[in-house]
C-alpha positions in Angstrom: -34.6 -96.6 25.8 -34.3 -93.9 23.3 -31.2 -93.4 21.2 -29.2 -90.2 21.8 -29.9 -87.5 19.3 -27.5 -87.4 16.4 -26.3 -84.1 15.0 -27.9 -83.2 11.7 -25.7 -83.6 8.7 -24.1 -80.4 7.6 -24.1 -79.3 4.0 -21.0 -78.2 2.3 -21.2 -74.5 1.4 -19.5 -73.3 -1.8 -19.6 -70.1 -3.7 -21.6 -70.1 -7.0 -19.3 -70.5 -9.9 -18.3 -67.3 -11.7 -18.2 -66.8 -15.4 -15.0 -68.0 -16.8 -14.2 -69.9 -13.5 -12.0 -66.9 -12.3 -12.5 -64.8 -9.1 -13.0 -61.1 -9.8 -9.8 -59.0 -9.7 -9.3 -57.2 -6.5 -9.1 -53.4 -6.6 -5.8 -51.8 -6.7 -4.8 -51.0 -3.2 -4.5 -47.3 -2.3 -0.7 -46.6 -1.6 -1.0 -43.0 -0.3 -3.4 -40.3 0.7 -2.9 -38.9 -2.9 -4.8 -42.0 -4.3 -7.8 -41.2 -2.2 -8.3 -37.5 -2.6 -8.6 -35.7 -5.9 -5.9 -33.1 -6.1 -7.5 -31.7 -9.2 -10.8 -31.1 -7.4 -8.9 -29.5 -4.4 -7.2 -27.1 -6.9 -10.6 -26.1 -8.3 -11.9 -25.5 -4.8 -8.7 -23.4 -4.0 -9.3 -21.4 -7.1 -12.9 -20.7 -6.0 -11.9 -19.7 -2.5 -11.3 -16.0 -1.8 -11.3 -16.0 1.9 -14.8 -14.6 2.3 -16.3 -15.0 5.8 -12.8 -16.0 7.3 -11.3 -14.0 10.2 -7.5 -13.9 10.1 -5.6 -12.5 12.9 -2.1 -11.1 12.2 -0.1 -11.1 15.5 2.7 -8.7 14.7 3.9 -5.1 14.7 0.4 -3.7 13.8 -1.0 -2.9 10.4 -1.2 0.3 8.7 -4.9 -0.2 7.8 -4.9 2.9 5.5 -2.4 1.5 3.1 -4.0 1.5 -0.4 -3.1 -2.1 -1.0 -5.3 -3.3 1.9 -8.5 -1.9 0.4 -10.4 -1.8 3.9 -9.8 -5.4 4.6 -8.5 -4.6 8.1 -11.7 -4.9 10.3 -10.0 -4.3 13.7 -6.8 -3.2 15.3 -5.7 -4.2 18.8 -2.6 -4.0 20.9 -1.4 -5.8 24.0 -0.8 -3.5 27.0 0.3 -4.1 30.5 -2.5 -3.8 33.2 -1.0 -4.1 36.6 0.8 -7.5 36.8 -1.0 -8.8 33.6 -1.4 -8.1 30.0 -4.5 -7.3 28.1 -5.6 -6.8 24.5 -7.4 -3.5 23.8 -8.4 -1.6 20.5 -5.7 0.7 19.2 -5.0 3.1 16.3 -4.4 1.3 12.9 -0.8 2.0 12.7 2.5 0.1 12.2 5.8 1.7 13.2 7.9 -1.1 11.7 6.2 -2.3 8.6 6.5 -6.0 9.3 2.9 -6.6 10.2 1.6 -4.5 7.2 3.7 -6.6 4.8 2.2 -9.8 6.3 -1.4 -8.5 6.1 -0.8 -7.2 2.6 0.5 -10.7 1.4 -2.6 -12.3 2.9 -4.9 -9.8 1.3 -3.2 -10.3 -2.1 -4.1 -14.0 -2.2 -7.3 -14.1 0.0 -8.9 -10.8 -1.1 -12.2 -11.3 0.9 -10.7 -12.4 4.2 -11.3 -10.1 7.1 -7.9 -9.2 8.8 -7.5 -8.4 12.5 -4.3 -6.8 13.6 -2.9 -7.7 17.0 0.2 -5.6 17.9 2.6 -7.4 20.3 5.8 -5.7 19.0 6.4 -2.0 19.4 8.2 0.8 17.7 11.7 -0.5 18.4 10.8 -3.8 16.7 10.9 -5.8 20.0 8.3 -7.2 22.3 8.1 -9.6 25.3 7.1 -13.2 25.3 4.3 -12.4 27.8 2.8 -9.9 25.2 3.1 -12.6 22.6 1.2 -15.0 24.9 -1.5 -12.5 25.6 -2.0 -11.7 21.9 -2.2 -15.3 20.9 -4.6 -16.1 23.7 -6.9 -13.2 22.7 -7.0 -14.3 19.1 -8.0 -17.9 20.2 -10.6 -16.5 22.6 -12.0 -14.5 19.8 -12.3 -17.7 17.8 -10.2 -16.5 14.8 -10.3 -18.9 11.9 -6.7 -18.4 11.0 -3.9 -16.9 13.0 -0.7 -15.7 11.2 2.3 -15.9 13.4 5.3 -14.5 11.6 7.3 -14.4 14.8 8.4 -16.7 17.6 10.7 -17.2 20.6 13.7 -19.4 21.3 13.2 -19.0 25.0 12.3 -22.4 26.6 10.4 -20.7 29.5 7.5 -20.0 27.1 7.4 -23.4 25.7 4.8 -24.9 28.0 2.3 -22.0 27.9 2.6 -21.7 24.0 2.2 -25.4 23.6 -1.0 -25.3 25.7 -2.4 -22.3 23.6 -1.5 -24.1 20.3 -3.3 -27.3 21.6 -6.3 -25.1 22.6 -6.4 -23.6 19.1 -6.2 -27.0 17.5 -9.1 -28.6 19.4 -11.2 -25.5 19.0 -10.7 -25.4 15.2 -8.5 -22.3 15.0 -5.7 -22.8 12.5 -2.3 -21.5 13.5 0.3 -20.8 10.8 3.8 -20.1 12.2 7.0 -18.9 10.7 10.2 -21.0 11.2 13.3 -19.4 12.7 15.4 -17.8 10.0 18.7 -19.2 11.6 17.5 -22.8 11.8 17.1 -22.7 15.6 14.3 -24.4 17.4 11.6 -21.6 17.8 8.3 -21.7 19.5 5.5 -22.3 18.6 6.7 -23.3 15.1 8.0 -26.7 16.1 4.7 -27.8 17.6 2.8 -30.5 15.6 -0.5 -28.9 16.2 0.1 -26.1 13.8 1.4 -25.5 10.4 5.0 -24.3 10.4 6.5 -22.6 7.3 10.1 -22.1 6.0 11.0 -19.8 3.2 12.2 -20.7 -0.4 12.0 -19.3 -3.8 9.0 -20.1 -6.1 8.0 -18.4 -9.3 4.3 -19.1 -8.4 3.6 -17.2 -5.1 1.1 -19.9 -4.2 3.3 -22.8 -4.9 4.7 -24.7 -1.8 6.4 -27.9 -0.8 5.2 -30.2 2.1 7.6 -32.5 3.8 6.2 -35.1 6.1 8.1 -36.0 9.2 9.8 -32.7 9.7 9.1 -30.1 12.5 8.9 -27.5 9.8 6.8 -29.2 7.2 6.0 -26.5 4.7 8.3 -24.4 2.4 6.7 -21.3 0.6 7.6 -18.3 -1.3 9.6 -16.0 1.1 12.4 -14.4 -1.0 12.2 -11.0 -2.5 8.5 -10.7 -1.9 7.1 -7.4 -3.0 4.6 -6.3 -0.2 3.4 -3.1 1.4 5.2 -1.2 4.1 4.5 1.9 6.2 3.8 5.2 4.5 1.7 3.7 1.7 4.8 2.3 0.1 6.1 -1.0 -1.1 9.3 -2.9 -0.7 11.0 -6.3 -1.1 11.0 -8.6 1.9 12.9 -11.8 2.5 12.4 -14.3 5.4 10.3 -17.0 6.8 8.0 -14.1 8.1 6.9 -13.5 4.6 6.5 -17.1 3.5 4.1 -17.7 6.4 1.4 -15.4 5.2 1.4 -17.1 1.8 0.3 -20.2 3.6 -2.2 -18.3 5.8 -3.8 -17.0 2.6 -4.1 -20.4 1.2 -5.7 -21.8 4.4 -8.1 -18.8 4.4 -9.1 -19.7 0.8 -9.7 -23.3 1.7 -11.8 -22.3 4.8 -13.9 -20.0 2.7 -15.2 -22.9 0.6 -14.9 -25.6 3.4 -16.0 -23.6 6.5 -16.0 -26.6 8.9 -12.5 -27.9 7.9 -10.4 -28.7 10.9 -6.7 -28.1 11.5 -6.0 -31.8 11.0 -7.8 -31.8 7.8 -6.2 -28.6 6.5 -2.8 -30.3 6.9 -3.9 -33.2 4.9 -5.4 -31.0 2.1 -2.0 -29.0 2.0 -0.2 -32.4 1.6 -2.3 -33.2 -1.3 -1.8 -29.8 -2.9 1.9 -29.7 -2.4 4.3 -29.0 -5.3 6.6 -31.9 -4.6 4.2 -34.6 -5.5 7.1 -37.0 -6.1 7.5 -37.4 -2.3 5.1 -39.9 -0.8 
């Protein structure tokens, strides 16, 4: 009768002794995104960026493309018009009866000089437009695969919430970066309150490209929007104040980043803005 097999004895496994008998020191843990991304390198990239190859849609009152400040940066002008029961976007004259859109385009051009700007007029001569025109203009910009869309406008009407939310999500997943102005009266405004885009409030900064980024707020970014000298109709300039004019400063920064990082996504852009923020003390 054979004896049952016995398990082979196991050998104790131990680590080879280290010099000095002490384990190596563990690397210091990263405590924030700032510890993982080089802000200095990002600032160099931002300085190199000029918006070249980036298409920026300005959905607004139109743009006076002949304004000397714009230096032929406006590559197309469109307007939203009613066709039967619907709205459609069609080419139009490069005019702005209000000046608001020209100011926004001028600010973008000031800080992203090689970006191609496309005007989409959804607000008419009396400085008013409908939510449906806004929806149609935004949908058109997304369909055209614009890189950046400047939205220095919004609505407080909740009936547009669902459709605007769907359009903002479509832009996000497609890679189109929406930059939207907050409401000047601290009201919830759509689409600025959506997390899929970059929402901008106004503040005063001596450096026009300085901004603050606040995590955990619906309106995350504060940028220069007080007494901004920018173009207006008739080839003139004036001082502008409001979230509408803070918004294009951030659109210009995003255009510059995208010109050196062409495949950067909306999610990644938010992270880069966080690392470039002026309020570095906030973690």
